[in-house]
Structure formats: structure tokens, C-alpha cells
PyMOL Python script that loads the backbone (N, CA, C, O; Angstrom):
from pymol import cmd

cmd.read_pdbstr("""\
ATOM      1  N   MET A   1      93.425 114.281  64.432  1.00  0.00           N
ATOM      2  CA  MET A   1      93.861 112.916  64.631  1.00  0.00           C
ATOM      3  C   MET A   1      92.727 112.116  65.271  1.00  0.00           C
ATOM      4  O   MET A   1      92.277 112.475  66.359  1.00  0.00           O
ATOM      5  N   PRO A   2      92.252 111.049  64.638  1.00  0.00           N
ATOM      6  CA  PRO A   2      91.156 110.264  65.222  1.00  0.00           C
ATOM      7  C   PRO A   2      91.641 109.465  66.429  1.00  0.00           C
ATOM      8  O   PRO A   2      92.803 109.069  66.507  1.00  0.00           O
ATOM      9  N   THR A   3      90.728 109.240  67.361  1.00  0.00           N
ATOM     10  CA  THR A   3      91.082 108.443  68.529  1.00  0.00           C
ATOM     11  C   THR A   3      91.142 106.978  68.144  1.00  0.00           C
ATOM     12  O   THR A   3      90.426 106.526  67.250  1.00  0.00           O
ATOM     13  N   ARG A   4      92.003 106.244  68.828  1.00  0.00           N
ATOM     14  CA  ARG A   4      92.148 104.816  68.560  1.00  0.00           C
ATOM     15  C   ARG A   4      91.334 104.022  69.573  1.00  0.00           C
ATOM     16  O   ARG A   4      91.252 104.376  70.749  1.00  0.00           O
ATOM     17  N   LEU A   5      90.738 102.946  69.088  1.00  0.00           N
ATOM     18  CA  LEU A   5      89.962 102.066  69.953  1.00  0.00           C
ATOM     19  C   LEU A   5      90.530 100.660  69.814  1.00  0.00           C
ATOM     20  O   LEU A   5      90.601 100.115  68.712  1.00  0.00           O
ATOM     21  N   GLU A   6      90.934 100.080  70.935  1.00  0.00           N
ATOM     22  CA  GLU A   6      91.482  98.731  70.944  1.00  0.00           C
ATOM     23  C   GLU A   6      90.580  97.851  71.794  1.00  0.00           C
ATOM     24  O   GLU A   6      90.114  98.268  72.854  1.00  0.00           O
ATOM     25  N   ARG A   7      90.336  96.636  71.329  1.00  0.00           N
ATOM     26  CA  ARG A   7      89.587  95.648  72.124  1.00  0.00           C
ATOM     27  C   ARG A   7      90.583  94.626  72.636  1.00  0.00           C
ATOM     28  O   ARG A   7      91.344  94.038  71.867  1.00  0.00           O
ATOM     29  N   LEU A   8      90.567  94.421  73.954  1.00  0.00           N
ATOM     30  CA  LEU A   8      91.528  93.534  74.600  1.00  0.00           C
ATOM     31  C   LEU A   8      90.830  92.618  75.593  1.00  0.00           C
ATOM     32  O   LEU A   8      89.859  93.030  76.228  1.00  0.00           O
ATOM     33  N   PRO A   9      91.304  91.386  75.741  1.00  0.00           N
ATOM     34  CA  PRO A   9      90.810  90.567  76.848  1.00  0.00           C
ATOM     35  C   PRO A   9      91.376  91.107  78.163  1.00  0.00           C
ATOM     36  O   PRO A   9      92.441  91.724  78.187  1.00  0.00           O
ATOM     37  N   CYS A  10      90.655  90.866  79.244  1.00  0.00           N
ATOM     38  CA  CYS A  10      91.105  91.362  80.538  1.00  0.00           C
ATOM     39  C   CYS A  10      90.644  90.439  81.656  1.00  0.00           C
ATOM     40  O   CYS A  10      89.787  89.578  81.461  1.00  0.00           O
ATOM     41  N   THR A  11      91.229  90.637  82.825  1.00  0.00           N
ATOM     42  CA  THR A  11      90.853  89.923  84.034  1.00  0.00           C
ATOM     43  C   THR A  11      90.288  90.938  85.022  1.00  0.00           C
ATOM     44  O   THR A  11      90.900  91.976  85.273  1.00  0.00           O
ATOM     45  N   VAL A  12      89.132  90.637  85.573  1.00  0.00           N
ATOM     46  CA  VAL A  12      88.505  91.497  86.584  1.00  0.00           C
ATOM     47  C   VAL A  12      88.509  90.727  87.894  1.00  0.00           C
ATOM     48  O   VAL A  12      87.968  89.624  87.979  1.00  0.00           O
ATOM     49  N   GLU A  13      89.119  91.313  88.909  1.00  0.00           N
ATOM     50  CA  GLU A  13      89.164  90.690  90.232  1.00  0.00           C
ATOM     51  C   GLU A  13      88.347  91.551  91.194  1.00  0.00           C
ATOM     52  O   GLU A  13      88.597  92.749  91.333  1.00  0.00           O
ATOM     53  N   VAL A  14      87.367  90.929  91.857  1.00  0.00           N
ATOM     54  CA  VAL A  14      86.469  91.653  92.768  1.00  0.00           C
ATOM     55  C   VAL A  14      86.506  90.968  94.127  1.00  0.00           C
ATOM     56  O   VAL A  14      86.387  89.746  94.221  1.00  0.00           O
ATOM     57  N   GLU A  15      86.672  91.766  95.179  1.00  0.00           N
ATOM     58  CA  GLU A  15      86.617  91.234  96.545  1.00  0.00           C
ATOM     59  C   GLU A  15      85.624  92.056  97.350  1.00  0.00           C
ATOM     60  O   GLU A  15      85.637  93.286  97.303  1.00  0.00           O
ATOM     61  N   HIS A  16      84.754  91.356  98.097  1.00  0.00           N
ATOM     62  CA  HIS A  16      83.722  91.993  98.913  1.00  0.00           C
ATOM     63  C   HIS A  16      83.725  91.303 100.274  1.00  0.00           C
ATOM     64  O   HIS A  16      82.903  90.430 100.551  1.00  0.00           O
ATOM     65  N   THR A  17      84.673  91.717 101.115  1.00  0.00           N
ATOM     66  CA  THR A  17      84.814  91.120 102.446  1.00  0.00           C
ATOM     67  C   THR A  17      84.823  92.220 103.496  1.00  0.00           C
ATOM     68  O   THR A  17      84.762  93.405 103.168  1.00  0.00           O
ATOM     69  N   SER A  18      84.901  91.817 104.766  1.00  0.00           N
ATOM     70  CA  SER A  18      84.964  92.821 105.827  1.00  0.00           C
ATOM     71  C   SER A  18      86.293  93.571 105.799  1.00  0.00           C
ATOM     72  O   SER A  18      86.385  94.683 106.320  1.00  0.00           O
ATOM     73  N   ASP A  19      87.321  92.977 105.199  1.00  0.00           N
ATOM     74  CA  ASP A  19      88.628  93.633 105.119  1.00  0.00           C
ATOM     75  C   ASP A  19      88.808  94.460 103.855  1.00  0.00           C
ATOM     76  O   ASP A  19      89.509  95.472 103.883  1.00  0.00           O
ATOM     77  N   ASN A  20      88.192  94.054 102.746  1.00  0.00           N
ATOM     78  CA  ASN A  20      88.414  94.721 101.460  1.00  0.00           C
ATOM     79  C   ASN A  20      87.127  94.806 100.647  1.00  0.00           C
ATOM     80  O   ASN A  20      86.273  93.921 100.684  1.00  0.00           O
ATOM     81  N   LEU A  21      87.029  95.906  99.917  1.00  0.00           N
ATOM     82  CA  LEU A  21      85.979  96.074  98.923  1.00  0.00           C
ATOM     83  C   LEU A  21      86.638  96.739  97.723  1.00  0.00           C
ATOM     84  O   LEU A  21      86.910  97.940  97.747  1.00  0.00           O
ATOM     85  N   TYR A  22      86.897  95.961  96.671  1.00  0.00           N
ATOM     86  CA  TYR A  22      87.581  96.519  95.518  1.00  0.00           C
ATOM     87  C   TYR A  22      87.248  95.746  94.247  1.00  0.00           C
ATOM     88  O   TYR A  22      86.736  94.628  94.283  1.00  0.00           O
ATOM     89  N   ALA A  23      87.559  96.385  93.127  1.00  0.00           N
ATOM     90  CA  ALA A  23      87.495  95.746  91.814  1.00  0.00           C
ATOM     91  C   ALA A  23      88.710  96.237  91.033  1.00  0.00           C
ATOM     92  O   ALA A  23      88.903  97.442  90.871  1.00  0.00           O
ATOM     93  N   HIS A  24      89.519  95.310  90.554  1.00  0.00           N
ATOM     94  CA  HIS A  24      90.705  95.633  89.767  1.00  0.00           C
ATOM     95  C   HIS A  24      90.558  95.036  88.377  1.00  0.00           C
ATOM     96  O   HIS A  24      90.061  93.921  88.215  1.00  0.00           O
ATOM     97  N   VAL A  25      90.993  95.784  87.386  1.00  0.00           N
ATOM     98  CA  VAL A  25      90.980  95.307  86.006  1.00  0.00           C
ATOM     99  C   VAL A  25      92.423  95.284  85.514  1.00  0.00           C
ATOM    100  O   VAL A  25      93.146  96.273  85.633  1.00  0.00           O
ATOM    101  N   VAL A  26      92.833  94.150  84.963  1.00  0.00           N
ATOM    102  CA  VAL A  26      94.167  94.012  84.374  1.00  0.00           C
ATOM    103  C   VAL A  26      93.981  93.647  82.906  1.00  0.00           C
ATOM    104  O   VAL A  26      93.422  92.600  82.580  1.00  0.00           O
ATOM    105  N   LEU A  27      94.458  94.522  82.026  1.00  0.00           N
ATOM    106  CA  LEU A  27      94.351  94.288  80.592  1.00  0.00           C
ATOM    107  C   LEU A  27      95.455  93.342  80.139  1.00  0.00           C
ATOM    108  O   LEU A  27      96.610  93.505  80.531  1.00  0.00           O
ATOM    109  N   ASP A  28      95.114  92.361  79.323  1.00  0.00           N
ATOM    110  CA  ASP A  28      96.118  91.437  78.791  1.00  0.00           C
ATOM    111  C   ASP A  28      97.119  92.199  77.931  1.00  0.00           C
ATOM    112  O   ASP A  28      96.750  93.114  77.195  1.00  0.00           O
ATOM    113  N   GLY A  29      98.373  91.818  78.030  1.00  0.00           N
ATOM    114  CA  GLY A  29      99.419  92.487  77.263  1.00  0.00           C
ATOM    115  C   GLY A  29      99.967  93.702  77.977  1.00  0.00           C
ATOM    116  O   GLY A  29     100.939  94.299  77.513  1.00  0.00           O
ATOM    117  N   ASP A  30      99.363  94.089  79.104  1.00  0.00           N
ATOM    118  CA  ASP A  30      99.804  95.223  79.917  1.00  0.00           C
ATOM    119  C   ASP A  30     100.083  96.483  79.092  1.00  0.00           C
ATOM    120  O   ASP A  30     101.194  97.010  79.142  1.00  0.00           O
ATOM    121  N   PRO A  31      99.090  96.979  78.332  1.00  0.00           N
ATOM    122  CA  PRO A  31      99.314  98.198  77.545  1.00  0.00           C
ATOM    123  C   PRO A  31      99.487  99.405  78.460  1.00  0.00           C
ATOM    124  O   PRO A  31      98.947  99.438  79.565  1.00  0.00           O
ATOM    125  N   GLU A  32     100.229 100.378  78.001  1.00  0.00           N
ATOM    126  CA  GLU A  32     100.428 101.600  78.772  1.00  0.00           C
ATOM    127  C   GLU A  32      99.147 102.430  78.742  1.00  0.00           C
ATOM    128  O   GLU A  32      98.628 102.739  77.670  1.00  0.00           O
ATOM    129  N   ILE A  33      98.641 102.788  79.921  1.00  0.00           N
ATOM    130  CA  ILE A  33      97.462 103.650  80.030  1.00  0.00           C
ATOM    131  C   ILE A  33      97.978 105.054  80.333  1.00  0.00           C
ATOM    132  O   ILE A  33      98.666 105.263  81.332  1.00  0.00           O
ATOM    133  N   ARG A  34      97.650 105.999  79.485  1.00  0.00           N
ATOM    134  CA  ARG A  34      98.149 107.373  79.634  1.00  0.00           C
ATOM    135  C   ARG A  34      97.002 108.297  80.039  1.00  0.00           C
ATOM    136  O   ARG A  34      95.836 107.916  79.933  1.00  0.00           O
ATOM    137  N   PRO A  35      97.318 109.498  80.498  1.00  0.00           N
ATOM    138  CA  PRO A  35      96.275 110.441  80.911  1.00  0.00           C
ATOM    139  C   PRO A  35      95.252 110.660  79.797  1.00  0.00           C
ATOM    140  O   PRO A  35      95.613 110.890  78.643  1.00  0.00           O
ATOM    141  N   GLY A  36      93.985 110.587  80.157  1.00  0.00           N
ATOM    142  CA  GLY A  36      92.897 110.813  79.210  1.00  0.00           C
ATOM    143  C   GLY A  36      92.376 109.549  78.555  1.00  0.00           C
ATOM    144  O   GLY A  36      91.277 109.559  77.999  1.00  0.00           O
ATOM    145  N   ASP A  37      93.137 108.451  78.603  1.00  0.00           N
ATOM    146  CA  ASP A  37      92.666 107.190  78.032  1.00  0.00           C
ATOM    147  C   ASP A  37      91.495 106.666  78.855  1.00  0.00           C
ATOM    148  O   ASP A  37      91.405 106.936  80.052  1.00  0.00           O
ATOM    149  N   GLN A  38      90.602 105.922  78.218  1.00  0.00           N
ATOM    150  CA  GLN A  38      89.437 105.365  78.900  1.00  0.00           C
ATOM    151  C   GLN A  38      89.350 103.869  78.656  1.00  0.00           C
ATOM    152  O   GLN A  38      89.602 103.392  77.549  1.00  0.00           O
ATOM    153  N   VAL A  39      88.988 103.128  79.705  1.00  0.00           N
ATOM    154  CA  VAL A  39      88.812 101.681  79.615  1.00  0.00           C
ATOM    155  C   VAL A  39      87.362 101.367  79.960  1.00  0.00           C
ATOM    156  O   VAL A  39      86.842 101.817  80.981  1.00  0.00           O
ATOM    157  N   HIS A  40      86.714 100.584  79.088  1.00  0.00           N
ATOM    158  CA  HIS A  40      85.332 100.157  79.307  1.00  0.00           C
ATOM    159  C   HIS A  40      85.300  98.634  79.270  1.00  0.00           C
ATOM    160  O   HIS A  40      85.655  98.025  78.261  1.00  0.00           O
ATOM    161  N   VAL A  41      84.869  98.013  80.386  1.00  0.00           N
ATOM    162  CA  VAL A  41      84.792  96.560  80.467  1.00  0.00           C
ATOM    163  C   VAL A  41      83.401  96.127  80.013  1.00  0.00           C
ATOM    164  O   VAL A  41      82.397  96.654  80.491  1.00  0.00           O
ATOM    165  N   HIS A  42      83.343  95.173  79.093  1.00  0.00           N
ATOM    166  CA  HIS A  42      82.084  94.695  78.533  1.00  0.00           C
ATOM    167  C   HIS A  42      81.596  93.453  79.279  1.00  0.00           C
ATOM    168  O   HIS A  42      82.390  92.720  79.868  1.00  0.00           O
ATOM    169  N   GLY A  43      80.296  93.229  79.246  1.00  0.00           N
ATOM    170  CA  GLY A  43      79.710  92.030  79.833  1.00  0.00           C
ATOM    171  C   GLY A  43      78.626  92.368  80.831  1.00  0.00           C
ATOM    172  O   GLY A  43      78.320  93.534  81.080  1.00  0.00           O
ATOM    173  N   ASP A  44      78.055  91.324  81.394  1.00  0.00           N
ATOM    174  CA  ASP A  44      77.000  91.493  82.386  1.00  0.00           C
ATOM    175  C   ASP A  44      77.548  92.142  83.653  1.00  0.00           C
ATOM    176  O   ASP A  44      78.736  92.013  83.950  1.00  0.00           O
ATOM    177  N   PRO A  45      76.690  92.840  84.402  1.00  0.00           N
ATOM    178  CA  PRO A  45      77.135  93.420  85.679  1.00  0.00           C
ATOM    179  C   PRO A  45      77.662  92.317  86.611  1.00  0.00           C
ATOM    180  O   PRO A  45      77.189  91.180  86.587  1.00  0.00           O
ATOM    181  N   ILE A  46      78.635  92.682  87.413  1.00  0.00           N
ATOM    182  CA  ILE A  46      79.254  91.736  88.340  1.00  0.00           C
ATOM    183  C   ILE A  46      78.735  92.008  89.744  1.00  0.00           C
ATOM    184  O   ILE A  46      78.756  93.145  90.215  1.00  0.00           O
ATOM    185  N   ALA A  47      78.271  90.959  90.406  1.00  0.00           N
ATOM    186  CA  ALA A  47      77.832  91.055  91.802  1.00  0.00           C
ATOM    187  C   ALA A  47      78.507  89.924  92.570  1.00  0.00           C
ATOM    188  O   ALA A  47      78.327  88.751  92.243  1.00  0.00           O
ATOM    189  N   VAL A  48      79.272  90.274  93.576  1.00  0.00           N
ATOM    190  CA  VAL A  48      79.974  89.286  94.399  1.00  0.00           C
ATOM    191  C   VAL A  48      79.372  89.333  95.797  1.00  0.00           C
ATOM    192  O   VAL A  48      79.361  90.392  96.426  1.00  0.00           O
ATOM    193  N   PRO A  49      78.877  88.216  96.290  1.00  0.00           N
ATOM    194  CA  PRO A  49      78.287  88.192  97.634  1.00  0.00           C
ATOM    195  C   PRO A  49      79.314  88.549  98.709  1.00  0.00           C
ATOM    196  O   PRO A  49      80.515  88.350  98.531  1.00  0.00           O
ATOM    197  N   PHE A  50      78.819  89.076  99.820  1.00  0.00           N
ATOM    198  CA  PHE A  50      79.695  89.456 100.927  1.00  0.00           C
ATOM    199  C   PHE A  50      80.492  88.240 101.396  1.00  0.00           C
ATOM    200  O   PHE A  50      79.968  87.132 101.505  1.00  0.00           O
ATOM    201  N   GLY A  51      81.765  88.480 101.668  1.00  0.00           N
ATOM    202  CA  GLY A  51      82.645  87.427 102.159  1.00  0.00           C
ATOM    203  C   GLY A  51      83.370  86.670 101.063  1.00  0.00           C
ATOM    204  O   GLY A  51      84.094  85.717 101.350  1.00  0.00           O
ATOM    205  N   GLU A  52      83.190  87.076  99.806  1.00  0.00           N
ATOM    206  CA  GLU A  52      83.801  86.332  98.703  1.00  0.00           C
ATOM    207  C   GLU A  52      84.721  87.205  97.865  1.00  0.00           C
ATOM    208  O   GLU A  52      84.632  88.432  97.856  1.00  0.00           O
ATOM    209  N   ARG A  53      85.609  86.512  97.162  1.00  0.00           N
ATOM    210  CA  ARG A  53      86.509  87.137  96.196  1.00  0.00           C
ATOM    211  C   ARG A  53      86.443  86.291  94.927  1.00  0.00           C
ATOM    212  O   ARG A  53      86.602  85.071  94.977  1.00  0.00           O
ATOM    213  N   ARG A  54      86.206  86.951  93.784  1.00  0.00           N
ATOM    214  CA  ARG A  54      86.053  86.219  92.523  1.00  0.00           C
ATOM    215  C   ARG A  54      86.851  86.890  91.406  1.00  0.00           C
ATOM    216  O   ARG A  54      87.135  88.088  91.437  1.00  0.00           O
ATOM    217  N   THR A  55      87.196  86.069  90.427  1.00  0.00           N
ATOM    218  CA  THR A  55      87.923  86.546  89.256  1.00  0.00           C
ATOM    219  C   THR A  55      87.111  86.205  88.009  1.00  0.00           C
ATOM    220  O   THR A  55      86.577  85.102  87.891  1.00  0.00           O
ATOM    221  N   PHE A  56      87.022  87.161  87.077  1.00  0.00           N
ATOM    222  CA  PHE A  56      86.248  87.006  85.855  1.00  0.00           C
ATOM    223  C   PHE A  56      87.130  87.331  84.656  1.00  0.00           C
ATOM    224  O   PHE A  56      88.035  88.160  84.756  1.00  0.00           O
ATOM    225  N   ARG A  57      86.872  86.685  83.527  1.00  0.00           N
ATOM    226  CA  ARG A  57      87.507  87.031  82.265  1.00  0.00           C
ATOM    227  C   ARG A  57      86.488  87.789  81.422  1.00  0.00           C
ATOM    228  O   ARG A  57      85.358  87.335  81.241  1.00  0.00           O
ATOM    229  N   ARG A  58      86.893  88.931  80.916  1.00  0.00           N
ATOM    230  CA  ARG A  58      86.013  89.784  80.108  1.00  0.00           C
ATOM    231  C   ARG A  58      86.798  90.366  78.936  1.00  0.00           C
ATOM    232  O   ARG A  58      87.995  90.122  78.780  1.00  0.00           O
ATOM    233  N   THR A  59      86.098  91.130  78.130  1.00  0.00           N
ATOM    234  CA  THR A  59      86.701  91.910  77.055  1.00  0.00           C
ATOM    235  C   THR A  59      86.553  93.379  77.414  1.00  0.00           C
ATOM    236  O   THR A  59      85.530  93.800  77.954  1.00  0.00           O
ATOM    237  N   ALA A  60      87.576  94.144  77.112  1.00  0.00           N
ATOM    238  CA  ALA A  60      87.553  95.578  77.418  1.00  0.00           C
ATOM    239  C   ALA A  60      87.895  96.371  76.160  1.00  0.00           C
ATOM    240  O   ALA A  60      88.609  95.890  75.280  1.00  0.00           O
ATOM    241  N   SER A  61      87.370  97.597  76.094  1.00  0.00           N
ATOM    242  CA  SER A  61      87.724  98.538  75.030  1.00  0.00           C
ATOM    243  C   SER A  61      88.614  99.603  75.647  1.00  0.00           C
ATOM    244  O   SER A  61      88.288 100.179  76.685  1.00  0.00           O
ATOM    245  N   LEU A  62      89.738  99.855  74.998  1.00  0.00           N
ATOM    246  CA  LEU A  62      90.660 100.906  75.428  1.00  0.00           C
ATOM    247  C   LEU A  62      90.619 102.001  74.388  1.00  0.00           C
ATOM    248  O   LEU A  62      91.047 101.807  73.250  1.00  0.00           O
ATOM    249  N   ARG A  63      90.095 103.168  74.784  1.00  0.00           N
ATOM    250  CA  ARG A  63      90.020 104.316  73.867  1.00  0.00           C
ATOM    251  C   ARG A  63      91.152 105.263  74.200  1.00  0.00           C
ATOM    252  O   ARG A  63      91.218 105.804  75.304  1.00  0.00           O
ATOM    253  N   ARG A  64      92.028 105.458  73.259  1.00  0.00           N
ATOM    254  CA  ARG A  64      93.179 106.345  73.431  1.00  0.00           C
ATOM    255  C   ARG A  64      92.761 107.799  73.264  1.00  0.00           C
ATOM    256  O   ARG A  64      92.019 108.142  72.344  1.00  0.00           O
ATOM    257  N   ALA A  65      93.239 108.638  74.153  1.00  0.00           N
ATOM    258  CA  ALA A  65      92.949 110.071  74.076  1.00  0.00           C
ATOM    259  C   ALA A  65      93.829 110.723  73.014  1.00  0.00           C
ATOM    260  O   ALA A  65      94.953 110.291  72.762  1.00  0.00           O
ATOM    261  N   GLY A  66      93.290 111.771  72.400  1.00  0.00           N
ATOM    262  CA  GLY A  66      94.073 112.562  71.455  1.00  0.00           C
ATOM    263  C   GLY A  66      94.949 113.547  72.203  1.00  0.00           C
ATOM    264  O   GLY A  66      94.844 113.653  73.425  1.00  0.00           O
ATOM    265  N   PRO A  67      95.813 114.271  71.501  1.00  0.00           N
ATOM    266  CA  PRO A  67      96.740 115.204  72.155  1.00  0.00           C
ATOM    267  C   PRO A  67      96.044 116.292  72.979  1.00  0.00           C
ATOM    268  O   PRO A  67      96.491 116.604  74.082  1.00  0.00           O
ATOM    269  N   LEU A  68      94.962 116.871  72.462  1.00  0.00           N
ATOM    270  CA  LEU A  68      94.266 117.928  73.188  1.00  0.00           C
ATOM    271  C   LEU A  68      93.607 117.383  74.454  1.00  0.00           C
ATOM    272  O   LEU A  68      93.685 118.000  75.517  1.00  0.00           O
ATOM    273  N   GLU A  69      92.964 116.238  74.337  1.00  0.00           N
ATOM    274  CA  GLU A  69      92.319 115.614  75.489  1.00  0.00           C
ATOM    275  C   GLU A  69      93.350 115.224  76.556  1.00  0.00           C
ATOM    276  O   GLU A  69      93.090 115.369  77.750  1.00  0.00           O
ATOM    277  N   ARG A  70      94.510 114.731  76.129  1.00  0.00           N
ATOM    278  CA  ARG A  70      95.585 114.361  77.053  1.00  0.00           C
ATOM    279  C   ARG A  70      96.099 115.600  77.790  1.00  0.00           C
ATOM    280  O   ARG A  70      96.317 115.557  79.001  1.00  0.00           O
ATOM    281  N   PHE A  71      96.294 116.717  77.050  1.00  0.00           N
ATOM    282  CA  PHE A  71      96.741 117.966  77.659  1.00  0.00           C
ATOM    283  C   PHE A  71      95.722 118.451  78.693  1.00  0.00           C
ATOM    284  O   PHE A  71      96.097 118.838  79.800  1.00  0.00           O
ATOM    285  N   TRP A  72      94.434 118.432  78.335  1.00  0.00           N
ATOM    286  CA  TRP A  72      93.391 118.899  79.244  1.00  0.00           C
ATOM    287  C   TRP A  72      93.340 118.048  80.512  1.00  0.00           C
ATOM    288  O   TRP A  72      93.155 118.583  81.606  1.00  0.00           O
ATOM    289  N   THR A  73      93.499 116.747  80.379  1.00  0.00           N
ATOM    290  CA  THR A  73      93.482 115.855  81.541  1.00  0.00           C
ATOM    291  C   THR A  73      94.634 116.181  82.479  1.00  0.00           C
ATOM    292  O   THR A  73      94.439 116.250  83.692  1.00  0.00           O
ATOM    293  N   ARG A  74      95.825 116.381  81.939  1.00  0.00           N
ATOM    294  CA  ARG A  74      96.986 116.725  82.780  1.00  0.00           C
ATOM    295  C   ARG A  74      96.780 118.070  83.472  1.00  0.00           C
ATOM    296  O   ARG A  74      97.071 118.205  84.660  1.00  0.00           O
ATOM    297  N   LEU A  75      96.283 119.060  82.744  1.00  0.00           N
ATOM    298  CA  LEU A  75      96.072 120.388  83.310  1.00  0.00           C
ATOM    299  C   LEU A  75      95.036 120.348  84.429  1.00  0.00           C
ATOM    300  O   LEU A  75      95.275 120.888  85.509  1.00  0.00           O
ATOM    301  N   SER A  76      93.901 119.721  84.188  1.00  0.00           N
ATOM    302  CA  SER A  76      92.851 119.685  85.216  1.00  0.00           C
ATOM    303  C   SER A  76      93.300 118.868  86.429  1.00  0.00           C
ATOM    304  O   SER A  76      92.890 119.176  87.548  1.00  0.00           O
ATOM    305  N   ALA A  77      94.122 117.848  86.244  1.00  0.00           N
ATOM    306  CA  ALA A  77      94.632 117.079  87.381  1.00  0.00           C
ATOM    307  C   ALA A  77      95.531 117.939  88.253  1.00  0.00           C
ATOM    308  O   ALA A  77      95.461 117.855  89.479  1.00  0.00           O
ATOM    309  N   ARG A  78      96.370 118.761  87.647  1.00  0.00           N
ATOM    310  CA  ARG A  78      97.242 119.652  88.435  1.00  0.00           C
ATOM    311  C   ARG A  78      96.421 120.685  89.206  1.00  0.00           C
ATOM    312  O   ARG A  78      96.736 120.997  90.355  1.00  0.00           O
ATOM    313  N   LEU A  79      95.373 121.215  88.579  1.00  0.00           N
ATOM    314  CA  LEU A  79      94.544 122.211  89.262  1.00  0.00           C
ATOM    315  C   LEU A  79      93.789 121.578  90.427  1.00  0.00           C
ATOM    316  O   LEU A  79      93.655 122.196  91.484  1.00  0.00           O
ATOM    317  N   GLU A  80      93.297 120.364  90.249  1.00  0.00           N
ATOM    318  CA  GLU A  80      92.586 119.684  91.336  1.00  0.00           C
ATOM    319  C   GLU A  80      93.531 119.339  92.475  1.00  0.00           C
ATOM    320  O   GLU A  80      93.145 119.423  93.641  1.00  0.00           O
ATOM    321  N   LEU A  81      94.750 118.955  92.162  1.00  0.00           N
ATOM    322  CA  LEU A  81      95.740 118.640  93.192  1.00  0.00           C
ATOM    323  C   LEU A  81      96.077 119.882  94.008  1.00  0.00           C
ATOM    324  O   LEU A  81      96.284 119.790  95.218  1.00  0.00           O
ATOM    325  N   SER A  82      96.132 121.044  93.357  1.00  0.00           N
ATOM    326  CA  SER A  82      96.491 122.264  94.079  1.00  0.00           C
ATOM    327  C   SER A  82      95.423 122.649  95.105  1.00  0.00           C
ATOM    328  O   SER A  82      95.722 123.381  96.049  1.00  0.00           O
ATOM    329  N   GLU A  83      94.187 122.173  94.944  1.00  0.00           N
ATOM    330  CA  GLU A  83      93.157 122.447  95.942  1.00  0.00           C
ATOM    331  C   GLU A  83      93.503 121.823  97.284  1.00  0.00           C
ATOM    332  O   GLU A  83      93.082 122.329  98.324  1.00  0.00           O
ATOM    333  N   LEU A  84      94.257 120.743  97.280  1.00  0.00           N
ATOM    334  CA  LEU A  84      94.646 120.086  98.522  1.00  0.00           C
ATOM    335  C   LEU A  84      95.618 120.930  99.331  1.00  0.00           C
ATOM    336  O   LEU A  84      95.699 120.774 100.550  1.00  0.00           O
ATOM    337  N   TYR A  85      96.352 121.813  98.683  1.00  0.00           N
ATOM    338  CA  TYR A  85      97.332 122.646  99.378  1.00  0.00           C
ATOM    339  C   TYR A  85      96.677 123.634 100.328  1.00  0.00           C
ATOM    340  O   TYR A  85      97.348 124.164 101.212  1.00  0.00           O
ATOM    341  N   GLU A  86      95.390 123.894 100.171  1.00  0.00           N
ATOM    342  CA  GLU A  86      94.701 124.896 100.989  1.00  0.00           C
ATOM    343  C   GLU A  86      94.161 124.327 102.294  1.00  0.00           C
ATOM    344  O   GLU A  86      93.472 125.029 103.034  1.00  0.00           O
ATOM    345  N   VAL A  87      94.462 123.076 102.586  1.00  0.00           N
ATOM    346  CA  VAL A  87      93.976 122.446 103.805  1.00  0.00           C
ATOM    347  C   VAL A  87      94.825 122.906 104.983  1.00  0.00           C
ATOM    348  O   VAL A  87      96.051 122.962 104.884  1.00  0.00           O
ATOM    349  N   SER A  88      94.182 123.231 106.083  1.00  0.00           N
ATOM    350  CA  SER A  88      94.878 123.645 107.283  1.00  0.00           C
ATOM    351  C   SER A  88      94.852 122.525 108.305  1.00  0.00           C
ATOM    352  O   SER A  88      93.820 121.883 108.503  1.00  0.00           O
ATOM    353  N   PHE A  89      95.975 122.289 108.952  1.00  0.00           N
ATOM    354  CA  PHE A  89      96.061 121.234 109.939  1.00  0.00           C
ATOM    355  C   PHE A  89      96.128 121.780 111.368  1.00  0.00           C
ATOM    356  O   PHE A  89      96.517 121.055 112.284  1.00  0.00           O
ATOM    357  N   THR A  90      95.759 123.029 111.568  1.00  0.00           N
ATOM    358  CA  THR A  90      95.751 123.596 112.917  1.00  0.00           C
ATOM    359  C   THR A  90      94.455 123.241 113.613  1.00  0.00           C
ATOM    360  O   THR A  90      93.425 123.054 112.964  1.00  0.00           O
ATOM    361  N   SER A  91      94.501 123.149 114.922  1.00  0.00           N
ATOM    362  CA  SER A  91      93.327 122.740 115.677  1.00  0.00           C
ATOM    363  C   SER A  91      92.292 123.858 115.806  1.00  0.00           C
ATOM    364  O   SER A  91      91.122 123.584 116.070  1.00  0.00           O
ATOM    365  N   GLY A  92      92.701 125.097 115.625  1.00  0.00           N
ATOM    366  CA  GLY A  92      91.766 126.199 115.726  1.00  0.00           C
ATOM    367  C   GLY A  92      91.563 126.699 117.142  1.00  0.00           C
ATOM    368  O   GLY A  92      90.812 127.653 117.350  1.00  0.00           O
ATOM    369  N   ARG A  93      92.198 126.096 118.105  1.00  0.00           N
ATOM    370  CA  ARG A  93      92.070 126.551 119.494  1.00  0.00           C
ATOM    371  C   ARG A  93      93.425 127.050 119.990  1.00  0.00           C
ATOM    372  O   ARG A  93      94.476 126.618 119.516  1.00  0.00           O
ATOM    373  N   ARG A  94      93.377 127.947 120.930  1.00  0.00           N
ATOM    374  CA  ARG A  94      94.606 128.511 121.492  1.00  0.00           C
ATOM    375  C   ARG A  94      94.918 127.845 122.819  1.00  0.00           C
ATOM    376  O   ARG A  94      94.020 127.586 123.620  1.00  0.00           O
ATOM    377  N   LEU A  95      96.158 127.579 123.042  1.00  0.00           N
ATOM    378  CA  LEU A  95      96.574 126.966 124.306  1.00  0.00           C
ATOM    379  C   LEU A  95      97.003 128.008 125.292  1.00  0.00           C
ATOM    380  O   LEU A  95      97.386 127.676 126.413  1.00  0.00           O
TER     381      LEU A  95
END
""", "prot")
cmd.dss("prot")
cmd.show_as("cartoon", "prot")
cmd.util.cbc("prot")
cmd.orient("prot")
């Protein structure tokens, strides 16, 4: 089964302040993003000066994962999550 590639307009919101440092992408039409899918935003690199928050309109490519790739993504995510179970919260000292 060939992978599907969709081109969609999107909104990129970037904030670079003392309180927040983030970049969010919202695809128009709110398509469902499933495990293994990839989103690539096209256009020039975005640089936001410190203390500012800006919004940009861009085009993005959404590449849908095939069944095998989706299965592998779910499996590897579960294995990576299980590594967190091995964390110990004891102080290591005796009272």
C-alpha cells in the first residue's frame, strides 16, 4: 500500500518569551494525525526575537504512515514508555 501525501495550509504560532518558548502547528481542516504520520512545514526558517509571539501562515505536507509503519511506531512507543517504570524514587539513605 503506497503512503499518502497531502498538502494542507497551516498556522504556525511561535512564542519566545521569559515565560514560554514554543512552536505549535495547526493544520487547516483539523485532520486526524495517527501514530507514524509525519508533518513537514514548508517555507523559510522562522526566527522570533526574544519577548515576542508571532503567527505565520504556511503550507504543510502530511505523509500518512502505512500499516507496518503504524504498528512499529505503536510498539516502539510502548517499549520506550516501559523504560520509565524502572525509575526509583527512594532517597538512597537510611534513617
